[in-house]
C-alpha positions as CSV (number, residue, x, y, z in Angstrom):
1,X,-11.6,-5.2,5.3
2,X,-9.9,-2.3,4.0
3,X,-10.6,-1.2,0.4
4,X,-11.5,1.3,-1.9
5,X,-13.4,1.2,-5.4
6,X,-13.5,4.7,-7.1
7,X,-13.5,5.6,-10.8
8,X,-10.3,5.8,-12.3
9,X,-8.7,9.3,-12.7
10,X,-7.4,10.5,-15.9
11,X,-3.7,9.9,-15.2
12,X,-1.2,11.5,-17.8
13,X,2.4,10.5,-17.3
14,X,5.0,12.5,-19.4
15,X,8.6,11.3,-20.5
16,X,10.3,13.5,-18.3
17,X,11.6,12.5,-14.8
18,X,9.1,14.6,-13.0
19,X,5.5,13.6,-14.6
20,X,2.1,15.5,-14.0
21,X,-1.1,13.7,-13.2
22,X,-4.7,15.1,-13.9
23,X,-3.6,18.8,-14.3
24,X,-6.2,21.5,-14.1
25,X,-6.7,24.9,-12.7
26,X,-7.7,23.8,-9.4
27,X,-5.5,21.4,-7.9
28,X,-2.0,20.4,-9.4
29,X,-0.6,16.9,-8.7
30,X,2.7,16.2,-9.9
31,X,4.6,13.0,-9.3
32,X,8.5,13.0,-9.0
33,X,9.2,9.5,-10.6
34,X,12.6,9.5,-9.0
35,X,11.8,9.9,-5.4
36,X,8.7,9.0,-3.0
37,X,7.6,12.7,-3.4
38,X,4.3,13.8,-4.9
39,X,3.6,17.5,-4.9
40,X,0.2,19.3,-4.4
41,X,-0.4,22.8,-5.2
42,X,-3.3,25.0,-5.6
43,X,-6.8,24.4,-4.1
44,X,-8.0,21.2,-2.7
45,X,-11.6,21.3,-2.2
46,X,-14.6,19.0,-2.2
47,X,-14.5,18.7,-6.1
48,X,-10.9,17.7,-6.0
49,X,-10.8,15.3,-3.2
50,X,-11.4,12.2,-5.1
51,X,-9.0,12.7,-7.8
52,X,-6.3,13.6,-5.2
53,X,-7.2,10.5,-3.3
54,X,-6.7,8.3,-6.2
55,X,-3.4,10.0,-7.1
56,X,-2.0,9.4,-3.7
57,X,-3.2,5.6,-3.6
58,X,-1.7,5.0,-7.0
59,X,1.6,6.4,-5.9
60,X,1.7,4.3,-2.9
61,X,0.5,1.2,-4.7
62,X,3.3,1.7,-7.4
63,X,6.3,1.8,-4.8
64,X,7.2,0.4,-1.6
65,X,7.4,2.0,1.6
66,X,5.9,5.5,2.6
67,X,5.1,8.5,0.3
68,X,5.7,12.2,1.0
69,X,3.0,14.7,0.0
70,X,4.5,18.1,-0.3
71,X,1.9,20.4,0.6
72,X,3.8,23.7,0.6
73,X,1.9,25.0,-2.1
74,X,-1.6,23.7,-1.3
75,X,-4.6,25.5,0.3
76,X,-7.3,23.2,1.8
77,X,-10.8,24.9,1.6
78,X,-13.3,22.4,3.1
79,X,-13.6,19.3,5.3
80,X,-13.4,16.9,2.3
81,X,-10.1,18.3,1.4
82,X,-8.8,18.1,4.9
83,X,-9.9,14.3,5.3
84,X,-8.5,13.0,2.2
85,X,-4.9,12.5,3.7
86,X,-6.1,10.7,6.7
87,X,-8.5,8.6,4.8
88,X,-5.6,7.5,2.6
89,X,-3.6,6.6,5.5
90,X,-6.4,4.2,7.1
91,X,-6.7,2.5,3.9
92,X,-3.1,1.6,3.7
93,X,-2.5,1.1,7.3
94,X,-1.9,-2.7,6.8
95,X,0.1,-2.6,3.7
96,X,3.8,-3.5,4.3
97,X,5.9,-0.4,5.6
98,X,3.4,1.8,3.8
99,X,2.4,5.2,5.0
100,X,1.5,8.7,3.9
101,X,3.7,11.6,5.2
102,X,3.5,15.3,4.7
103,X,6.0,18.1,4.0
104,X,4.5,21.3,5.4
105,X,6.8,24.2,6.3
106,X,3.8,25.4,8.6
107,X,4.3,22.8,11.2
108,X,6.4,23.6,14.2
109,X,8.6,20.5,14.4
110,X,9.5,17.1,13.0
111,X,6.6,14.4,13.2
112,X,4.0,16.9,14.7
113,X,0.6,16.8,12.9
114,X,-0.4,20.1,11.4
115,X,-3.5,21.3,13.0
116,X,-5.3,21.6,9.5
117,X,-4.6,18.1,8.4
118,X,-4.7,16.5,11.9
119,X,-3.8,12.8,12.0
120,X,-1.1,12.9,9.6
121,X,2.6,13.0,10.4
122,X,4.1,16.1,9.0
123,X,7.7,17.6,8.6
124,X,8.7,21.1,8.1
125,X,11.3,20.3,5.5
126,X,11.6,17.8,2.6
127,X,14.9,16.4,3.9
128,X,13.1,15.5,7.2
129,X,10.5,13.6,5.5
130,X,12.6,11.7,3.3
131,X,14.8,10.7,6.3
132,X,11.5,9.1,7.6
133,X,11.0,7.3,4.4
134,X,14.5,5.9,4.3
135,X,14.1,4.5,7.8
136,X,11.0,2.7,7.0
137,X,12.5,1.4,3.6
138,X,15.4,-0.1,5.6
139,X,12.8,-3.0,6.8
140,X,11.0,-4.0,3.7
141,X,11.6,-6.5,1.1
142,X,9.9,-6.6,-2.3
143,X,10.1,-8.5,-5.6
144,X,8.8,-7.8,-9.2
145,X,7.3,-11.0,-10.5
146,X,5.7,-12.2,-13.7
147,X,2.5,-14.0,-13.7
148,X,4.0,-17.6,-14.1
149,X,4.0,-20.5,-11.7
150,X,7.7,-20.1,-10.7
151,X,6.7,-16.9,-8.9
152,X,5.3,-18.6,-6.0
153,X,8.4,-20.2,-5.2
154,X,10.3,-17.1,-5.6
155,X,7.8,-15.2,-3.2
156,X,8.0,-18.1,-0.7
157,X,12.0,-17.7,-0.6
158,X,11.4,-13.8,0.0
159,X,9.1,-14.8,2.9
160,X,11.7,-17.2,4.2
161,X,14.5,-14.3,3.9
162,X,12.6,-11.8,5.8
163,X,11.4,-14.0,8.5
164,X,15.0,-15.0,9.1
165,X,16.2,-11.5,8.9
166,X,13.6,-10.1,11.3
167,X,13.5,-12.9,14.0
168,X,10.1,-14.3,13.0
169,X,10.8,-18.2,12.5
170,X,7.2,-19.0,13.8
171,X,5.7,-16.9,10.9
172,X,7.6,-18.6,8.1
173,X,5.1,-21.3,7.2
174,X,2.0,-19.4,7.6
175,X,3.5,-16.5,5.8
176,X,4.5,-18.8,2.8
177,X,1.1,-20.4,2.7
178,X,-0.4,-16.9,2.6
179,X,2.0,-15.2,-0.1
180,X,1.6,-18.6,-2.2
181,X,-2.1,-18.1,-2.5
182,X,-1.8,-14.4,-3.1
183,X,0.6,-15.1,-6.0
184,X,-1.3,-18.0,-7.5
185,X,-4.5,-16.0,-7.6
186,X,-2.4,-13.4,-9.8
187,X,-1.2,-16.3,-11.9
188,X,-4.5,-17.8,-12.4
189,X,-7.0,-14.9,-12.5
190,X,-5.4,-11.3,-12.8
191,X,-2.5,-12.5,-15.2
192,X,-0.4,-9.2,-14.9
193,X,2.9,-8.5,-13.5
194,X,2.9,-8.4,-9.7
195,X,4.8,-6.7,-7.0
196,X,5.3,-8.8,-3.6
197,X,6.1,-6.9,-0.3
198,X,6.6,-7.6,3.1
199,X,7.6,-5.9,6.3
200,X,7.6,-6.3,10.0
201,X,5.6,-4.0,12.2
202,X,6.5,-4.5,15.8
203,X,5.9,-8.3,16.3
204,X,3.6,-8.6,13.3
205,X,4.5,-9.6,9.6
206,X,2.7,-7.6,6.9
207,X,2.4,-9.2,3.3
208,X,0.9,-7.6,0.2
209,X,0.7,-8.6,-3.6
210,X,0.0,-5.8,-6.0
211,X,-1.5,-6.6,-9.5
212,X,-2.8,-4.8,-12.2
213,X,-6.2,-6.4,-12.6
214,X,-9.6,-4.6,-11.3
215,X,-10.9,-8.3,-10.6
216,X,-11.7,-8.3,-6.9
217,X,-11.0,-11.6,-5.1
218,X,-14.1,-13.0,-3.6
219,X,-14.4,-15.2,-0.3
220,X,-17.3,-17.6,-0.2
221,X,-16.6,-18.9,3.3
222,X,-15.9,-22.7,4.0
223,X,-15.7,-24.9,0.9
224,X,-17.0,-28.4,0.7
225,X,-14.4,-31.1,1.2
226,X,-14.9,-32.5,-2.2
227,X,-14.4,-29.1,-4.2
228,X,-11.4,-28.8,-6.2
229,X,-9.7,-25.5,-6.1
230,X,-11.0,-22.2,-4.8
231,X,-9.5,-22.5,-1.4
232,X,-7.0,-19.7,-1.8
233,X,-8.7,-16.9,0.3
234,X,-9.9,-19.6,2.9
235,X,-6.1,-20.4,3.5
236,X,-5.3,-16.9,4.0
237,X,-8.2,-16.3,6.2
238,X,-7.0,-19.3,8.2
239,X,-3.4,-18.2,8.8
240,X,-3.7,-14.4,8.9
241,X,-5.1,-12.3,11.9
242,X,-6.6,-10.0,9.1
243,X,-6.6,-9.6,5.4
244,X,-8.3,-7.5,2.8
245,X,-8.3,-6.0,-0.8
246,X,-7.5,-2.3,-1.4
247,X,-8.6,-1.3,-5.0
248,X,-6.3,1.3,-6.6
249,X,-6.7,3.1,-9.9
250,X,-4.7,0.6,-11.9
251,X,-5.7,-2.9,-10.2
252,X,-5.4,-3.9,-6.6
253,X,-3.5,-4.8,-3.5
254,X,-4.3,-7.9,-1.5
255,X,-2.9,-7.8,1.9
256,X,-2.6,-9.7,5.1
257,X,-1.3,-9.3,8.6
258,X,0.2,-12.2,10.6
259,X,0.8,-12.4,14.3
260,X,3.0,-15.0,16.2
261,X,0.5,-15.1,19.0
262,X,-2.0,-16.8,16.5
263,X,0.6,-19.6,15.7
264,X,1.2,-20.4,19.4
265,X,-2.3,-20.8,20.1
266,X,-2.7,-23.2,17.3
267,X,0.5,-25.2,18.5
């Protein structure tokens, strides 16, 4: 299961279109609220790695699709700093259409990983990186829903729309089961507004529900047949190839991946 559980970073968001998060003398992290860009400048070392990690994860959970980290003005000084980008990419690998991309003029061509930050796709210009984001966003559906019973129906409708659009009819029913349980968990336990997201990846379907509660769902395995309720994660575990919870600075993302071969095997 993917997931992180780190202390919350002291985030500060100003009223301007571009906000600043956790400013200090070592590493500046600036979020452009009008775009998927997060700018890093200064020195990234072991002392700053956790704060940068949480800032990136928070931005990825706050918006659908990839995020671009502009590292033009960043100097990375040790292994902990170099690994933070790849670590974040691993943690979000199963979120719908999510990715972390770099804008780094030091790379020699679009999509070629930088030698210092190996394993993370990097583009030499911001325009090139943003074009990659736009391509990914073309295949993602999202809905902002309140913590009410009606939200489960709206989430099922979103899944039906996506599966029809992407030619995944076999995944409609299991995905609706999964998203219903995810949404109901927010309504019953988290009781916060939520973001529902889904996107195809090759022949798999990725679902996620992001809420603003730090309460982690628990999975106790099989329930007795006479038990009332408490079967949500069991149902997700039954229909999904894999699933998990990623803790983020302001809540969590519960995600799952469904594969058509699994439905064919049960048919």
